[in-house]
C-alpha positions in Angstrom: 3.5 7.4 -32.4 3.9 8.3 -28.8 7.4 7.6 -27.1 6.9 4.9 -24.8 8.9 5.1 -21.5 9.7 1.9 -20.6 10.4 2.7 -17.0 7.0 3.5 -16.1 5.9 -0.2 -16.3 6.8 -0.8 -12.8 6.7 -4.3 -10.9 3.1 -4.0 -9.7 1.5 -0.8 -11.2 2.2 1.8 -14.1 3.6 5.0 -12.5 5.0 8.2 -14.3 5.5 11.9 -14.0 2.5 13.7 -15.9 2.8 15.4 -19.0 6.5 13.8 -19.5 6.5 9.8 -19.2 2.7 9.8 -18.4 0.7 11.4 -20.9 -3.0 11.1 -22.2 -1.7 9.4 -25.1 0.0 6.6 -23.2 -2.6 6.2 -20.9 -5.1 5.7 -23.9 -2.6 3.3 -25.4 -2.6 1.5 -22.1 -6.3 1.3 -22.0 -6.2 -0.2 -25.5 -4.3 -3.0 -24.2 -6.1 -3.4 -21.0 -9.3 -3.8 -23.5 -7.4 -6.0 -25.8 -6.2 -8.2 -22.9 -9.9 -8.3 -21.5 -11.2 -9.4 -24.7 -8.8 -12.3 -24.7 -9.9 -13.5 -21.3 -13.6 -13.0 -22.4 -14.1 -10.1 -20.2 -16.8 -7.5 -21.0 -16.4 -4.4 -18.7 -14.0 -2.8 -16.5 -14.4 -0.3 -13.6 -12.5 2.9 -13.7 -11.9 4.9 -10.5 -9.5 7.9 -10.0 -8.0 9.4 -6.8 -8.0 13.3 -6.0 -5.0 14.2 -8.3 -5.4 17.1 -10.5 -4.5 14.9 -13.6 -6.8 12.5 -12.5 -10.0 13.5 -14.7 -7.7 13.8 -18.1 -6.1 10.5 -17.7 -9.2 8.8 -16.4 -11.0 10.0 -19.5 -8.1 8.8 -21.9 -8.0 5.2 -20.1 -11.9 4.9 -21.0 -11.1 6.0 -24.4 -8.6 3.3 -25.3 -10.6 0.7 -23.0 -13.8 1.3 -25.1 -12.0 1.4 -28.5 -10.9 -2.5 -27.7 -14.8 -3.4 -27.3 -14.7 -3.3 -23.7 -17.4 -1.3 -21.5 -16.1 1.0 -19.1 -18.0 1.6 -15.5 -17.0 5.0 -14.4 -17.0 5.3 -10.6 -15.4 9.0 -10.6 -13.3 10.2 -7.6 -12.9 7.4 -5.2 -10.4 5.8 -3.2 -8.4 3.2 -4.6 -9.9 0.4 -2.2 -13.3 1.7 -3.4 -12.4 1.1 -7.0 -11.6 -2.5 -5.8 -14.6 -2.8 -4.1 -16.6 -1.8 -7.5 -14.9 -4.8 -9.0 -16.5 -7.2 -6.6 -19.9 -5.1 -5.9 -20.7 -4.4 -9.6 -19.6 -7.9 -10.9 -16.8 -6.9 -13.2 -14.1 -8.7 -11.5 -12.0 -6.0 -13.2 -11.0 -2.5 -12.5 -8.3 0.2 -13.0 -7.4 2.8 -10.2 -5.9 6.1 -11.9 -3.8 6.9 -9.0 -0.4 8.4 -7.7 -0.8 6.7 -4.4 1.6 8.2 -2.0 4.1 10.0 -4.4 4.6 13.6 -5.5 1.8 15.6 -6.8 3.3 15.5 -10.4 3.1 11.8 -10.5 0.0 9.5 -11.5 -0.5 6.0 -12.5 -2.6 3.0 -12.9 -3.4 -0.1 -10.7 -4.7 -2.7 -12.5 -7.1 -5.9 -11.8 -8.2 -8.1 -14.8 -10.8 -11.0 -14.2 -9.9 -11.0 -10.2 -6.0 -11.1 -10.8 -3.9 -8.0 -9.7 -1.5 -7.1 -12.6 2.1 -7.4 -12.0 5.6 -8.4 -13.3 5.6 -10.2 -16.7 1.7 -9.2 -17.4 2.5 -5.4 -16.9 5.7 -5.9 -19.2 3.4 -7.6 -21.8 1.1 -4.7 -22.0 4.2 -2.8 -22.7 5.2 -5.1 -25.6 1.4 -4.9 -26.9 1.9 -1.3 -27.0 5.1 -1.3 -28.7 3.6 -3.5 -31.7 0.3 -1.9 -31.6 -1.2 -5.3 -31.2 -4.7 -4.4 -30.3 -8.2 -5.5 -31.3 -10.8 -3.0 -32.1 -14.3 -2.7 -30.9 -17.0 0.1 -29.7 -17.6 -0.4 -26.0 -19.9 1.9 -23.6 -18.9 4.3 -20.7 -21.7 4.4 -18.0 -21.4 6.0 -14.7 -22.1 4.5 -11.1 -21.9 5.3 -7.7 -20.7 2.8 -5.2 -19.8 4.7 -2.3 -22.8 4.2 -0.3 -22.5 0.6 -1.0 -19.1 0.2 0.3 -20.2 2.2 3.6 -23.0 0.3 4.2 -21.2 -3.0 3.7 -18.7 -2.3 6.4 -21.1 -0.6 8.7 -23.3 -3.7 8.7 -20.3 -5.9 9.6 -17.7 -4.3 11.6 -19.3 -3.2 15.0 -17.7 -0.9 18.0 -18.2 -2.1 21.5 -18.6 1.6 22.4 -18.4 5.3 21.0 -15.1 6.8 20.2 -13.5 10.0 19.5 -10.8 9.8 16.8 -8.7 12.2 15.0 -8.6 11.3 11.2 -6.0 12.8 9.1 -6.2 12.3 5.1 -3.6 14.4 4.1 -5.7 16.1 1.6 -5.8 12.7 -0.5 -8.8 11.0 -1.7 -9.7 9.4 1.4 -11.3 12.3 2.9 -14.3 11.9 0.8 -14.7 8.8 2.4 -13.2 8.2 5.8 -14.8 10.7 8.2 -18.5 9.7 7.0 -17.7 6.1 7.6 -16.3 6.2 10.9 -19.1 8.5 12.3 -21.7 6.2 11.1 -19.8 3.3 13.0 -20.4 5.6 16.0 -17.3 7.7 16.4 -16.8 11.6 17.0 -14.6 12.5 14.2 -11.7 15.4 14.4 -11.1 16.1 10.8 -7.6 17.0 9.4 -7.1 17.8 5.9 -10.2 16.0 4.8 -10.9 18.3 1.7 -9.4 16.6 -1.3 -6.7 18.8 -2.9 -4.4 17.2 -5.4 -1.5 19.7 -4.7 -1.2 18.4 -1.1 -0.9 22.0 0.6 -0.5 20.8 4.0 1.9 18.1 4.5 2.4 14.8 1.8 -0.1 11.9 2.2 2.3 9.3 3.3 1.8 8.0 6.7 4.7 5.6 7.0 7.1 8.9 7.5 6.9 10.2 11.2 6.9 13.7 10.0 3.6 13.7 8.4 2.2 12.5 11.3 3.0 15.4 13.4 -0.6 17.0 12.9 -2.3 14.0 14.2 0.3 14.2 17.4 -0.8 17.7 18.0 -4.6 17.1 17.4 -4.5 14.2 19.9 -2.7 16.8 22.5 -5.0 19.5 22.0 -8.5 17.5 21.9 -9.9 14.6 24.1 -9.7 12.3 21.1 -8.4 9.0 22.2 -6.6 7.7 18.9 -5.5 9.3 15.5 -5.7 7.5 12.3 -4.0 8.6 8.8 -4.5 7.9 5.5 -2.1 8.2 2.4 -3.0 9.7 -1.2 -5.5 7.0 -2.7 -6.7 5.7 0.8 -5.0 2.3 0.8 -2.7 2.5 3.5 -3.2 3.4 7.2 -1.0 5.2 9.9 -2.2 4.9 13.5 -0.9 7.0 16.3 -1.6 6.7 20.0 -3.0 9.5 22.5 0.7 9.9 23.9 1.9 10.2 20.1 3.5 7.0 19.9 3.4 5.9 16.2 2.0 2.2 15.9 3.9 1.0 13.2 2.0 -1.2 10.4 3.8 -4.8 11.5 2.7 -4.0 14.8 -0.6 -3.2 13.5 -0.7 -6.7 12.1 0.1 -8.4 15.1 -3.2 -7.1 16.7 -5.1 -8.1 13.7 -3.5 -11.4 13.3 -4.6 -12.1 16.8 -8.0 -11.1 16.1 -8.6 -13.3 12.9 -6.5 -16.4 14.5 -9.5 -16.5 17.3 -12.1 -17.2 14.3 -9.5 -19.0 12.0 -7.2 -21.1 14.4 -4.1 -21.8 12.7 -4.4 -20.1 9.6 -1.6 -18.7 7.8 -0.7 -15.1 8.1 1.4 -13.3 5.4 3.8 -10.4 5.8 6.4 -8.7 3.8 10.1 -8.7 4.2 10.3 -5.1 6.0 8.5 -6.2 9.0 9.6 -6.9 12.6 11.0 -10.2 13.8 8.5 -9.8 16.4 5.6 -10.3 13.5 6.4 -14.0 13.0 6.7 -14.7 16.9 3.6 -13.1 17.3 1.6 -14.9 15.0 3.4 -18.3 16.2 2.5 -17.6 19.7 -1.4 -17.1 18.5 -1.4 -20.5 17.1 -0.8 -19.2 13.4 1.7 -19.9 10.5 3.8 -16.9 9.6 4.8 -16.6 6.0 7.4 -13.9 5.1 6.6 -12.7 1.5 7.7 -9.9 -1.2 7.1 -6.2 -0.6 4.2 -5.0 -2.8 0.3 -4.9 -3.1 0.2 -7.1 -6.0 2.5 -9.9 -4.4 0.8 -10.0 -1.5 -2.7 -10.4 -3.0 -1.5 -13.1 -5.4 0.3 -14.8 -2.4 -3.0 -14.7 -0.4 -5.1 -16.2 -3.3 -2.3 -19.0 -3.8 -2.4 -19.7 0.1 -5.9 -19.1 1.0 -4.5 -16.9 3.9 -7.2 -15.0 5.8 -4.9 -12.0 6.6 -1.8 -10.4 5.0 0.1 -7.0 5.9 3.1 -5.0 5.0 5.3 -2.6 6.6 4.3 0.2 4.2 0.8 0.1 5.8 -1.2 -2.1 3.3 -3.2 -4.4 4.9 -5.3 -7.3 3.3 -8.3 -8.9 5.0 -9.8 -11.8 3.2 -11.5 -12.7 6.4 -14.9 -10.9 6.3 -13.7 -8.8 3.3 -12.3 -9.4 -0.2 -8.8 -9.7 0.3 -7.5 -6.2 -1.3 -5.6 -3.5 0.6 -7.7 -0.9 2.1 -7.0 1.6 4.7 -10.2 2.8 5.6 -11.5 -0.6 6.1 -8.3 -1.8 8.4 -8.9 1.5 10.3 -12.4 0.1 11.1 -11.3 -3.3 12.0 -8.8 -1.7 14.1 -11.6 0.4 16.1 -13.7 -2.6 16.3 -10.8 -4.6 18.3 -9.4 -1.6 20.3 -13.1 -0.3 21.4 -13.6 -3.3 23.8 -11.1 -1.8 26.2 -12.1 1.1 28.2 -8.5 2.5 27.4 -8.2 2.1 23.4 -4.3 2.7 23.6 -3.8 -0.2 26.0 -3.6 -3.1 23.3 -1.8 -1.1 21.1 0.8 0.1 23.6 1.2 -3.6 24.9 2.1 -4.9 21.5 5.7 -6.3 21.0 8.3 -4.0 20.4 11.8 -3.7 19.4 14.3 -0.9 18.4 13.7 0.0 14.9 14.0 2.4 12.2 11.3 3.7 9.9 11.8 3.0 6.1 14.8 4.8 5.4 15.1 5.9 1.5 18.6 5.8 -0.3 17.9 8.4 -3.5 19.4 7.1 -6.7 19.0 7.5 -10.5 16.2 5.5 -12.2 17.2 2.2 -12.9 20.1 2.2 -10.2 18.5 0.8 -7.3 17.4 -2.7 -8.9 21.4 -2.7 -10.2 22.6 -1.9 -6.7 20.4 -4.7 -5.0 21.3 -7.3 -7.7 24.9 -6.9 -6.9 24.4 -6.7 -3.2 22.8 -10.3 -3.6 25.7 -11.6 -5.4 28.7 -9.6 -3.9 27.4 -8.3 -0.5 29.2 -9.3 2.4 27.6 -9.7 6.0 29.9 -11.7 8.0 27.9 -11.3 11.3 24.7 -12.5 10.1 23.1 -15.9 10.7 21.1 -15.9 7.6 20.6 -14.0 4.5 16.9 -14.0 2.9 16.9 -12.9 -0.8 13.2 -13.2 -1.7 13.0 -9.2 -1.9 16.2 -7.5 -1.6 18.6 -8.5 1.0 17.4 -9.4 4.5 20.3 -10.2 6.9 19.0 -12.0 10.3 21.2 -11.7 13.1 20.9 -13.0 16.7 19.9 -9.5 17.9 18.3 -7.9 15.0 18.2 -7.7 11.2 18.8 -5.3 8.6 17.0 -4.9 4.9 18.0 -3.3 1.9 15.6 -3.6 -1.2 14.6 -1.4 -4.3 11.6 0.1 -4.2 9.2 -0.5 -7.2 7.5 2.6 -7.3 10.3 5.4 -7.0 13.8 5.3 -7.6 15.2 4.6 -4.0 16.6 1.9 -2.1 14.6 1.0 1.1 16.4 0.3 4.2 15.2 -1.0 7.4 16.6 -2.0 10.8 15.7 -3.3 13.9 17.8 -4.6 17.0 17.5 -5.5 20.7 19.6 -2.2 21.5 21.2 0.8 20.4 24.5 -1.1 20.3 23.4 -3.8 18.1 21.4 -1.5 15.7 24.4 0.8 15.3 26.4 -2.6 14.6 24.1 -3.7 12.1 23.8 -0.4 10.0 27.5 -0.4 10.0 27.6 -3.7 8.5 24.9 -2.7 5.6 26.9 0.6 5.2 30.2 -1.2 4.7 28.4 -3.8 2.2 26.6 -1.2 0.1 29.4 1.1 -0.3 31.7 -2.0 -1.2 29.4 -2.8 -4.1 28.6 0.6 -5.5 31.7 3.0 -5.0 30.7 6.6 -4.5 27.6 5.7 -2.5 27.2 7.6 0.6 25.0 5.9 3.0 23.6 7.6 6.0 21.4 6.3 8.7 18.7 7.1 11.2 19.4 6.2 15.0 16.0 4.4 15.3 13.0 4.8 17.7 
């Protein structure tokens, strides 16, 4: 009997520390539960892919063993980005897949992102897997493992559809994550000259952490743009489902601004469409979508939540501040950093200066995502208290669909619990530095009031 750590069953994936809370035995049990659930749903096979982490091969093998022991076949597509695993579920007709990935977490983490019958497992569905494992309610059978390579199909599908108006020279930083196996080749075949940074896959991430939402991880891209004649920089996270963008002069185009660009493009072909964005995004996102004739819809942070809302609403596009972009128009609706990069290049290549449309997106003084580190389980408890007891006297509206977002006449503040690591995520935006400092002070006071002993420090914004 393996000891199961309940905290690995997150809101929209399974995530734990390798060898401690996430062992091959635990992953095998998850595989049995997934196989059992697949049998209940009348499914026959599940695609399994893994990112470049050192623990990936052993955990993927344990997962396949568990799935096949429940009588479900496994199609092993090897080391690929999470988006390619999602693509394979469509391309191979299974509708089901598991990506063994630690995403942007430290090297000692790994996890599972799961789709069954076209449904991304999250919330109560993930908890039901845990309950099934604890009760050992598994069906038995004898599934087969076969291997497939879908990389060429993935690249070809994008290259056939996404077209550059002119050749471009770009910097591509994969942070030694698994996107290094695919992104340079994809962009070259689209007509780009590529300056590669850290595109060799290495699960120890020896150069910088593969998380483009953190400005410090984009310093190498900035330097390469200064030192070469490349006109734009793209960066990817550890499993290739998130995109970072840097202009020639070193400005980071945060994902909420990327979404404004994508929305304006999509709305030319799908007028009046709903565009979904998460609670961390700028106030300008909704304004920009409305200006372009679309319908803005704010929703919970989390790839599974956004995908579920896309399905429910029929929206052609969604995006998150963390860098996940979901294209349903011309694509499959899953989050895909390399595909988002391709679509971005398609748009900006229409200008002689590719940076012009990016530099001219609406902007406000804001902070990047700020993380307040706590113990496992504490962030959600803090946010629950903040929702019930938090005082925000200057706010005109409190939005509590995911954490607490306080809207002010001149900005907003947000505090929410991360669903992947034990941190409270904070983000602020305002019309000027004075307003930003005031909103941050109000949040600091509210947070420290509901959680005595907490010490909150903030970034001054950019």
